[in-house]
PDB file as gemmi writes it, atoms N, CA and C in Angstrom:
CRYST1    1.000    1.000    1.000  90.00  90.00  90.00 P 1                      
ATOM      1  N   MET A   1       0.112-171.133-179.704  1.00  0.00           N  
ATOM      2  CA  MET A   1      -0.996-170.497-180.387  1.00  0.00           C  
ATOM      3  C   MET A   1      -1.205-171.226-181.708  1.00  0.00           C  
ATOM      4  N   ASP A   2      -2.420-171.595-181.995  1.00  0.00           N  
ATOM      5  CA  ASP A   2      -2.661-172.337-183.216  1.00  0.00           C  
ATOM      6  C   ASP A   2      -3.082-171.422-184.360  1.00  0.00           C  
ATOM      7  N   ARG A   3      -3.015-171.970-185.558  1.00  0.00           N  
ATOM      8  CA  ARG A   3      -3.321-171.205-186.760  1.00  0.00           C  
ATOM      9  C   ARG A   3      -4.765-170.713-186.775  1.00  0.00           C  
ATOM     10  N   ASN A   4      -5.695-171.532-186.270  1.00  0.00           N  
ATOM     11  CA  ASN A   4      -7.101-171.133-186.256  1.00  0.00           C  
ATOM     12  C   ASN A   4      -7.308-169.888-185.405  1.00  0.00           C  
ATOM     13  N   TYR A   5      -6.578-169.789-184.291  1.00  0.00           N  
ATOM     14  CA  TYR A   5      -6.687-168.608-183.444  1.00  0.00           C  
ATOM     15  C   TYR A   5      -6.249-167.365-184.208  1.00  0.00           C  
ATOM     16  N   LEU A   6      -5.137-167.462-184.935  1.00  0.00           N  
ATOM     17  CA  LEU A   6      -4.659-166.324-185.721  1.00  0.00           C  
ATOM     18  C   LEU A   6      -5.656-165.946-186.813  1.00  0.00           C  
ATOM     19  N   GLU A   7      -6.241-166.948-187.464  1.00  0.00           N  
ATOM     20  CA  GLU A   7      -7.227-166.673-188.505  1.00  0.00           C  
ATOM     21  C   GLU A   7      -8.460-165.988-187.940  1.00  0.00           C  
ATOM     22  N   ARG A   8      -8.901-166.395-186.740  1.00  0.00           N  
ATOM     23  CA  ARG A   8     -10.054-165.742-186.105  1.00  0.00           C  
ATOM     24  C   ARG A   8      -9.728-164.291-185.785  1.00  0.00           C  
ATOM     25  N   CYS A   9      -8.500-164.024-185.334  1.00  0.00           N  
ATOM     26  CA  CYS A   9      -8.099-162.651-185.018  1.00  0.00           C  
ATOM     27  C   CYS A   9      -8.129-161.785-186.267  1.00  0.00           C  
ATOM     28  N   VAL A  10      -7.654-162.323-187.384  1.00  0.00           N  
ATOM     29  CA  VAL A  10      -7.658-161.580-188.644  1.00  0.00           C  
ATOM     30  C   VAL A  10      -9.091-161.328-189.096  1.00  0.00           C  
ATOM     31  N   GLU A  11      -9.961-162.339-188.991  1.00  0.00           N  
ATOM     32  CA  GLU A  11     -11.360-162.175-189.390  1.00  0.00           C  
ATOM     33  C   GLU A  11     -12.048-161.108-188.555  1.00  0.00           C  
ATOM     34  N   ILE A  12     -11.802-161.107-187.266  1.00  0.00           N  
ATOM     35  CA  ILE A  12     -12.400-160.096-186.386  1.00  0.00           C  
ATOM     36  C   ILE A  12     -11.889-158.722-186.756  1.00  0.00           C  
ATOM     37  N   ASN A  13     -10.583-158.609-186.999  1.00  0.00           N  
ATOM     38  CA  ASN A  13      -9.986-157.331-187.364  1.00  0.00           C  
ATOM     39  C   ASN A  13     -10.561-156.813-188.682  1.00  0.00           C  
ATOM     40  N   GLU A  14     -10.729-157.715-189.655  1.00  0.00           N  
ATOM     41  CA  GLU A  14     -11.290-157.310-190.946  1.00  0.00           C  
ATOM     42  C   GLU A  14     -12.749-156.893-190.806  1.00  0.00           C  
ATOM     43  N   ALA A  15     -13.491-157.561-189.955  1.00  0.00           N  
ATOM     44  CA  ALA A  15     -14.896-157.212-189.760  1.00  0.00           C  
ATOM     45  C   ALA A  15     -15.038-155.840-189.111  1.00  0.00           C  
ATOM     46  N   CYS A  16     -14.058-155.447-188.300  1.00  0.00           N  
ATOM     47  CA  CYS A  16     -14.124-154.165-187.600  1.00  0.00           C  
ATOM     48  C   CYS A  16     -13.672-153.001-188.469  1.00  0.00           C  
ATOM     49  N   SER A  17     -12.957-153.264-189.536  1.00  0.00           N  
ATOM     50  CA  SER A  17     -12.479-152.171-190.371  1.00  0.00           C  
ATOM     51  C   SER A  17     -13.315-152.079-191.638  1.00  0.00           C  
ATOM     52  N   THR A  18     -13.388-150.895-192.191  1.00  0.00           N  
ATOM     53  CA  THR A  18     -14.122-150.701-193.434  1.00  0.00           C  
ATOM     54  C   THR A  18     -13.175-150.905-194.599  1.00  0.00           C  
ATOM     55  N   ALA A  19     -13.715-151.034-195.793  1.00  0.00           N  
ATOM     56  CA  ALA A  19     -12.884-151.254-196.972  1.00  0.00           C  
ATOM     57  C   ALA A  19     -11.958-150.076-197.236  1.00  0.00           C  
ATOM     58  N   ALA A  20     -12.397-148.863-196.922  1.00  0.00           N  
ATOM     59  CA  ALA A  20     -11.601-147.670-197.185  1.00  0.00           C  
ATOM     60  C   ALA A  20     -10.482-147.488-196.162  1.00  0.00           C  
ATOM     61  N   GLU A  21     -10.587-148.108-195.003  1.00  0.00           N  
ATOM     62  CA  GLU A  21      -9.579-147.908-193.967  1.00  0.00           C  
ATOM     63  C   GLU A  21      -8.911-149.233-193.635  1.00  0.00           C  
ATOM     64  N   THR A  22      -7.701-149.406-194.163  1.00  0.00           N  
ATOM     65  CA  THR A  22      -6.943-150.629-193.928  1.00  0.00           C  
ATOM     66  C   THR A  22      -6.075-150.441-192.689  1.00  0.00           C  
ATOM     67  N   PRO A  23      -6.132-151.371-191.743  1.00  0.00           N  
ATOM     68  CA  PRO A  23      -5.309-151.224-190.547  1.00  0.00           C  
ATOM     69  C   PRO A  23      -3.827-151.315-190.887  1.00  0.00           C  
ATOM     70  N   THR A  24      -3.045-150.428-190.293  1.00  0.00           N  
ATOM     71  CA  THR A  24      -1.616-150.405-190.524  1.00  0.00           C  
ATOM     72  C   THR A  24      -0.901-151.365-189.589  1.00  0.00           C  
ATOM     73  N   TYR A  25      -1.396-151.486-188.374  1.00  0.00           N  
ATOM     74  CA  TYR A  25      -0.761-152.344-187.378  1.00  0.00           C  
ATOM     75  C   TYR A  25      -1.780-153.302-186.777  1.00  0.00           C  
ATOM     76  N   VAL A  26      -1.305-154.454-186.388  1.00  0.00           N  
ATOM     77  CA  VAL A  26      -2.116-155.439-185.696  1.00  0.00           C  
ATOM     78  C   VAL A  26      -1.390-155.766-184.403  1.00  0.00           C  
ATOM     79  N   SER A  27      -2.105-155.786-183.319  1.00  0.00           N  
ATOM     80  CA  SER A  27      -1.513-156.115-182.029  1.00  0.00           C  
ATOM     81  C   SER A  27      -1.281-157.619-181.953  1.00  0.00           C  
ATOM     82  N   LEU A  28      -0.142-158.010-181.392  1.00  0.00           N  
ATOM     83  CA  LEU A  28       0.213-159.416-181.322  1.00  0.00           C  
ATOM     84  C   LEU A  28       0.795-159.712-179.947  1.00  0.00           C  
ATOM     85  N   GLU A  29       0.338-160.786-179.361  1.00  0.00           N  
ATOM     86  CA  GLU A  29       0.867-161.214-178.069  1.00  0.00           C  
ATOM     87  C   GLU A  29       1.509-162.577-178.259  1.00  0.00           C  
ATOM     88  N   ALA A  30       2.739-162.726-177.759  1.00  0.00           N  
ATOM     89  CA  ALA A  30       3.433-163.993-177.928  1.00  0.00           C  
ATOM     90  C   ALA A  30       4.301-164.292-176.716  1.00  0.00           C  
ATOM     91  N   GLU A  31       4.401-165.563-176.402  1.00  0.00           N  
ATOM     92  CA  GLU A  31       5.315-165.997-175.364  1.00  0.00           C  
ATOM     93  C   GLU A  31       6.609-166.426-176.044  1.00  0.00           C  
ATOM     94  N   ILE A  32       7.733-165.937-175.533  1.00  0.00           N  
ATOM     95  CA  ILE A  32       9.028-166.301-176.098  1.00  0.00           C  
ATOM     96  C   ILE A  32       9.923-166.826-174.978  1.00  0.00           C  
ATOM     97  N   PRO A  33      10.910-167.631-175.320  1.00  0.00           N  
ATOM     98  CA  PRO A  33      11.828-168.112-174.295  1.00  0.00           C  
ATOM     99  C   PRO A  33      12.563-166.942-173.625  1.00  0.00           C  
ATOM    100  N   GLU A  34      12.846-167.108-172.348  1.00  0.00           N  
ATOM    101  CA  GLU A  34      13.490-166.039-171.584  1.00  0.00           C  
ATOM    102  C   GLU A  34      14.826-165.635-172.191  1.00  0.00           C  
ATOM    103  N   VAL A  35      15.567-166.589-172.730  1.00  0.00           N  
ATOM    104  CA  VAL A  35      16.871-166.268-173.317  1.00  0.00           C  
ATOM    105  C   VAL A  35      16.714-165.303-174.505  1.00  0.00           C  
ATOM    106  N   LEU A  36      15.648-165.464-175.289  1.00  0.00           N  
ATOM    107  CA  LEU A  36      15.397-164.530-176.396  1.00  0.00           C  
ATOM    108  C   LEU A  36      15.003-163.153-175.869  1.00  0.00           C  
ATOM    109  N   TYR A  37      14.200-163.140-174.816  1.00  0.00           N  
ATOM    110  CA  TYR A  37      13.801-161.867-174.217  1.00  0.00           C  
ATOM    111  C   TYR A  37      15.024-161.117-173.710  1.00  0.00           C  
ATOM    112  N   ARG A  38      15.909-161.821-173.012  1.00  0.00           N  
ATOM    113  CA  ARG A  38      17.117-161.162-172.494  1.00  0.00           C  
ATOM    114  C   ARG A  38      17.993-160.658-173.628  1.00  0.00           C  
ATOM    115  N   GLY A  39      18.118-161.446-174.686  1.00  0.00           N  
ATOM    116  CA  GLY A  39      18.896-161.018-175.846  1.00  0.00           C  
ATOM    117  C   GLY A  39      18.312-159.769-176.492  1.00  0.00           C  
ATOM    118  N   MET A  40      16.976-159.743-176.618  1.00  0.00           N  
ATOM    119  CA  MET A  40      16.318-158.574-177.197  1.00  0.00           C  
ATOM    120  C   MET A  40      16.512-157.357-176.297  1.00  0.00           C  
ATOM    121  N   LYS A  41      16.356-157.553-174.999  1.00  0.00           N  
ATOM    122  CA  LYS A  41      16.514-156.461-174.034  1.00  0.00           C  
ATOM    123  C   LYS A  41      17.934-155.892-174.082  1.00  0.00           C  
ATOM    124  N   ASP A  42      18.941-156.767-174.133  1.00  0.00           N  
ATOM    125  CA  ASP A  42      20.332-156.322-174.219  1.00  0.00           C  
ATOM    126  C   ASP A  42      20.592-155.571-175.518  1.00  0.00           C  
ATOM    127  N   PHE A  43      20.043-156.082-176.621  1.00  0.00           N  
ATOM    128  CA  PHE A  43      20.217-155.426-177.917  1.00  0.00           C  
ATOM    129  C   PHE A  43      19.606-154.035-177.912  1.00  0.00           C  
ATOM    130  N   ILE A  44      18.394-153.926-177.397  1.00  0.00           N  
ATOM    131  CA  ILE A  44      17.695-152.639-177.371  1.00  0.00           C  
ATOM    132  C   ILE A  44      18.431-151.638-176.484  1.00  0.00           C  
ATOM    133  N   SER A  45      18.954-152.096-175.368  1.00  0.00           N  
ATOM    134  CA  SER A  45      19.659-151.172-174.468  1.00  0.00           C  
ATOM    135  C   SER A  45      20.949-150.654-175.091  1.00  0.00           C  
ATOM    136  N   SER A  46      21.549-151.410-176.001  1.00  0.00           N  
ATOM    137  CA  SER A  46      22.778-150.943-176.636  1.00  0.00           C  
ATOM    138  C   SER A  46      22.546-150.310-178.010  1.00  0.00           C  
ATOM    139  N   ASN A  47      21.300-150.301-178.480  1.00  0.00           N  
ATOM    140  CA  ASN A  47      20.953-149.696-179.775  1.00  0.00           C  
ATOM    141  C   ASN A  47      19.726-148.803-179.593  1.00  0.00           C  
ATOM    142  N   PRO A  48      19.933-147.545-179.258  1.00  0.00           N  
ATOM    143  CA  PRO A  48      18.804-146.658-178.928  1.00  0.00           C  
ATOM    144  C   PRO A  48      17.832-146.385-180.073  1.00  0.00           C  
ATOM    145  N   ASN A  49      18.217-146.658-181.306  1.00  0.00           N  
ATOM    146  CA  ASN A  49      17.311-146.444-182.441  1.00  0.00           C  
ATOM    147  C   ASN A  49      16.315-147.582-182.614  1.00  0.00           C  
ATOM    148  N   TRP A  50      16.455-148.638-181.825  1.00  0.00           N  
ATOM    149  CA  TRP A  50      15.581-149.804-181.912  1.00  0.00           C  
ATOM    150  C   TRP A  50      14.707-149.885-180.672  1.00  0.00           C  
ATOM    151  N   ASP A  51      13.499-150.422-180.833  1.00  0.00           N  
ATOM    152  CA  ASP A  51      12.629-150.727-179.701  1.00  0.00           C  
ATOM    153  C   ASP A  51      12.066-152.131-179.923  1.00  0.00           C  
ATOM    154  N   GLN A  52      11.312-152.621-178.956  1.00  0.00           N  
ATOM    155  CA  GLN A  52      10.827-154.005-179.050  1.00  0.00           C  
ATOM    156  C   GLN A  52       9.934-154.216-180.257  1.00  0.00           C  
ATOM    157  N   TYR A  53       9.204-153.197-180.668  1.00  0.00           N  
ATOM    158  CA  TYR A  53       8.304-153.338-181.799  1.00  0.00           C  
ATOM    159  C   TYR A  53       9.090-153.455-183.109  1.00  0.00           C  
ATOM    160  N   ARG A  54      10.129-152.642-183.236  1.00  0.00           N  
ATOM    161  CA  ARG A  54      10.954-152.696-184.438  1.00  0.00           C  
ATOM    162  C   ARG A  54      11.717-154.021-184.511  1.00  0.00           C  
ATOM    163  N   VAL A  55      12.225-154.502-183.377  1.00  0.00           N  
ATOM    164  CA  VAL A  55      12.948-155.774-183.353  1.00  0.00           C  
ATOM    165  C   VAL A  55      12.022-156.919-183.775  1.00  0.00           C  
ATOM    166  N   MET A  56      10.848-156.993-183.184  1.00  0.00           N  
ATOM    167  CA  MET A  56       9.926-158.085-183.493  1.00  0.00           C  
ATOM    168  C   MET A  56       9.442-158.012-184.944  1.00  0.00           C  
ATOM    169  N   SER A  57       9.151-156.812-185.417  1.00  0.00           N  
ATOM    170  CA  SER A  57       8.694-156.638-186.785  1.00  0.00           C  
ATOM    171  C   SER A  57       9.799-157.039-187.772  1.00  0.00           C  
ATOM    172  N   SER A  58      11.022-156.631-187.468  1.00  0.00           N  
ATOM    173  CA  SER A  58      12.156-156.984-188.316  1.00  0.00           C  
ATOM    174  C   SER A  58      12.391-158.491-188.325  1.00  0.00           C  
ATOM    175  N   ALA A  59      12.321-159.116-187.156  1.00  0.00           N  
ATOM    176  CA  ALA A  59      12.530-160.564-187.057  1.00  0.00           C  
ATOM    177  C   ALA A  59      11.453-161.326-187.831  1.00  0.00           C  
ATOM    178  N   LEU A  60      10.218-160.889-187.726  1.00  0.00           N  
ATOM    179  CA  LEU A  60       9.130-161.549-188.437  1.00  0.00           C  
ATOM    180  C   LEU A  60       9.280-161.381-189.954  1.00  0.00           C  
ATOM    181  N   ALA A  61       9.624-160.178-190.399  1.00  0.00           N  
ATOM    182  CA  ALA A  61       9.834-159.943-191.830  1.00  0.00           C  
ATOM    183  C   ALA A  61      10.981-160.813-192.346  1.00  0.00           C  
ATOM    184  N   HIS A  62      12.055-160.910-191.563  1.00  0.00           N  
ATOM    185  CA  HIS A  62      13.189-161.740-191.947  1.00  0.00           C  
ATOM    186  C   HIS A  62      12.763-163.203-192.087  1.00  0.00           C  
ATOM    187  N   PHE A  63      12.047-163.706-191.091  1.00  0.00           N  
ATOM    188  CA  PHE A  63      11.581-165.095-191.123  1.00  0.00           C  
ATOM    189  C   PHE A  63      10.692-165.348-192.342  1.00  0.00           C  
ATOM    190  N   LEU A  64       9.729-164.478-192.577  1.00  0.00           N  
ATOM    191  CA  LEU A  64       8.802-164.670-193.690  1.00  0.00           C  
ATOM    192  C   LEU A  64       9.521-164.628-195.033  1.00  0.00           C  
ATOM    193  N   PHE A  65      10.411-163.645-195.195  1.00  0.00           N  
ATOM    194  CA  PHE A  65      11.155-163.519-196.448  1.00  0.00           C  
ATOM    195  C   PHE A  65      12.029-164.743-196.688  1.00  0.00           C  
ATOM    196  N   GLN A  66      12.761-165.175-195.667  1.00  0.00           N  
ATOM    197  CA  GLN A  66      13.654-166.325-195.801  1.00  0.00           C  
ATOM    198  C   GLN A  66      12.897-167.632-196.054  1.00  0.00           C  
ATOM    199  N   ASN A  67      11.615-167.661-195.727  1.00  0.00           N  
ATOM    200  CA  ASN A  67      10.817-168.870-195.915  1.00  0.00           C  
ATOM    201  C   ASN A  67       9.846-168.768-197.087  1.00  0.00           C  
ATOM    202  N   GLY A  68      10.125-167.860-198.022  1.00  0.00           N  
ATOM    203  CA  GLY A  68       9.405-167.849-199.288  1.00  0.00           C  
ATOM    204  C   GLY A  68       8.228-166.915-199.424  1.00  0.00           C  
ATOM    205  N   CYS A  69       7.980-166.042-198.440  1.00  0.00           N  
ATOM    206  CA  CYS A  69       6.874-165.093-198.575  1.00  0.00           C  
ATOM    207  C   CYS A  69       7.198-164.126-199.712  1.00  0.00           C  
ATOM    208  N   SER A  70       6.265-163.966-200.629  1.00  0.00           N  
ATOM    209  CA  SER A  70       6.519-163.104-201.785  1.00  0.00           C  
ATOM    210  C   SER A  70       5.755-161.783-201.717  1.00  0.00           C  
ATOM    211  N   ASP A  71       5.162-161.474-200.584  1.00  0.00           N  
ATOM    212  CA  ASP A  71       4.443-160.215-200.420  1.00  0.00           C  
ATOM    213  C   ASP A  71       5.439-159.055-200.515  1.00  0.00           C  
ATOM    214  N   ARG A  72       5.147-158.094-201.354  1.00  0.00           N  
ATOM    215  CA  ARG A  72       6.063-156.980-201.598  1.00  0.00           C  
ATOM    216  C   ARG A  72       6.357-156.177-200.331  1.00  0.00           C  
ATOM    217  N   ALA A  73       5.355-155.958-199.495  1.00  0.00           N  
ATOM    218  CA  ALA A  73       5.551-155.187-198.268  1.00  0.00           C  
ATOM    219  C   ALA A  73       6.503-155.905-197.312  1.00  0.00           C  
ATOM    220  N   VAL A  74       6.406-157.230-197.243  1.00  0.00           N  
ATOM    221  CA  VAL A  74       7.308-158.014-196.394  1.00  0.00           C  
ATOM    222  C   VAL A  74       8.733-157.910-196.927  1.00  0.00           C  
ATOM    223  N   THR A  75       8.879-158.039-198.241  1.00  0.00           N  
ATOM    224  CA  THR A  75      10.206-157.930-198.856  1.00  0.00           C  
ATOM    225  C   THR A  75      10.806-156.560-198.625  1.00  0.00           C  
ATOM    226  N   GLU A  76      10.007-155.509-198.780  1.00  0.00           N  
ATOM    227  CA  GLU A  76      10.496-154.148-198.546  1.00  0.00           C  
ATOM    228  C   GLU A  76      10.938-153.956-197.102  1.00  0.00           C  
ATOM    229  N   ARG A  77      10.142-154.452-196.172  1.00  0.00           N  
ATOM    230  CA  ARG A  77      10.497-154.330-194.755  1.00  0.00           C  
ATOM    231  C   ARG A  77      11.812-155.066-194.467  1.00  0.00           C  
ATOM    232  N   TYR A  78      11.936-156.271-194.999  1.00  0.00           N  
ATOM    233  CA  TYR A  78      13.152-157.063-194.808  1.00  0.00           C  
ATOM    234  C   TYR A  78      14.369-156.320-195.355  1.00  0.00           C  
ATOM    235  N   LEU A  79      14.281-155.833-196.587  1.00  0.00           N  
ATOM    236  CA  LEU A  79      15.419-155.148-197.208  1.00  0.00           C  
ATOM    237  C   LEU A  79      15.732-153.824-196.513  1.00  0.00           C  
ATOM    238  N   ASN A  80      14.708-153.077-196.127  1.00  0.00           N  
ATOM    239  CA  ASN A  80      14.947-151.812-195.406  1.00  0.00           C  
ATOM    240  C   ASN A  80      15.683-152.065-194.101  1.00  0.00           C  
ATOM    241  N   ASP A  81      15.258-153.073-193.357  1.00  0.00           N  
ATOM    242  CA  ASP A  81      15.930-153.386-192.097  1.00  0.00           C  
ATOM    243  C   ASP A  81      17.337-153.921-192.327  1.00  0.00           C  
ATOM    244  N   LEU A  82      17.513-154.690-193.384  1.00  0.00           N  
ATOM    245  CA  LEU A  82      18.818-155.265-193.688  1.00  0.00           C  
ATOM    246  C   LEU A  82      19.844-154.170-193.954  1.00  0.00           C  
ATOM    247  N   PHE A  83      19.447-153.150-194.703  1.00  0.00           N  
ATOM    248  CA  PHE A  83      20.399-152.099-195.080  1.00  0.00           C  
ATOM    249  C   PHE A  83      20.417-150.931-194.103  1.00  0.00           C  
ATOM    250  N   SER A  84      19.526-150.901-193.139  1.00  0.00           N  
ATOM    251  CA  SER A  84      19.545-149.809-192.145  1.00  0.00           C  
ATOM    252  C   SER A  84      20.402-150.153-190.949  1.00  0.00           C  
ATOM    253  N   HIS A  85      20.920-151.393-190.826  1.00  0.00           N  
ATOM    254  CA  HIS A  85      21.742-151.792-189.688  1.00  0.00           C  
ATOM    255  C   HIS A  85      22.997-150.932-189.572  1.00  0.00           C  
ATOM    256  N   ALA A  86      23.586-150.567-190.705  1.00  0.00           N  
ATOM    257  CA  ALA A  86      24.806-149.768-190.662  1.00  0.00           C  
ATOM    258  C   ALA A  86      24.537-148.365-190.122  1.00  0.00           C  
ATOM    259  N   GLU A  87      23.327-147.849-190.370  1.00  0.00           N  
ATOM    260  CA  GLU A  87      22.975-146.504-189.919  1.00  0.00           C  
ATOM    261  C   GLU A  87      22.525-146.486-188.470  1.00  0.00           C  
ATOM    262  N   SER A  88      21.979-147.591-187.975  1.00  0.00           N  
ATOM    263  CA  SER A  88      21.403-147.635-186.628  1.00  0.00           C  
ATOM    264  C   SER A  88      22.444-147.823-185.562  1.00  0.00           C  
TER     265      SER A  88                                                      
END                                                                             
């Protein structure tokens, strides 16, 4: 998937929403290697507090934070997931 495709998706999403209503979630489709899928499936089956959406969201927040994203919401998500592992 190229960057232009992602930018078009964001533009379409922004055009569909009004200024007063900010979308909380964006749908994302991605192809991943089978070994990652199996790892995620095994993790989810042994951790009932997690689902595929939480795993993917956590992984993306981790990647963005570790690669210099300074958005406060990304940092909060990363830190919340980092410290919730002991409870989950």
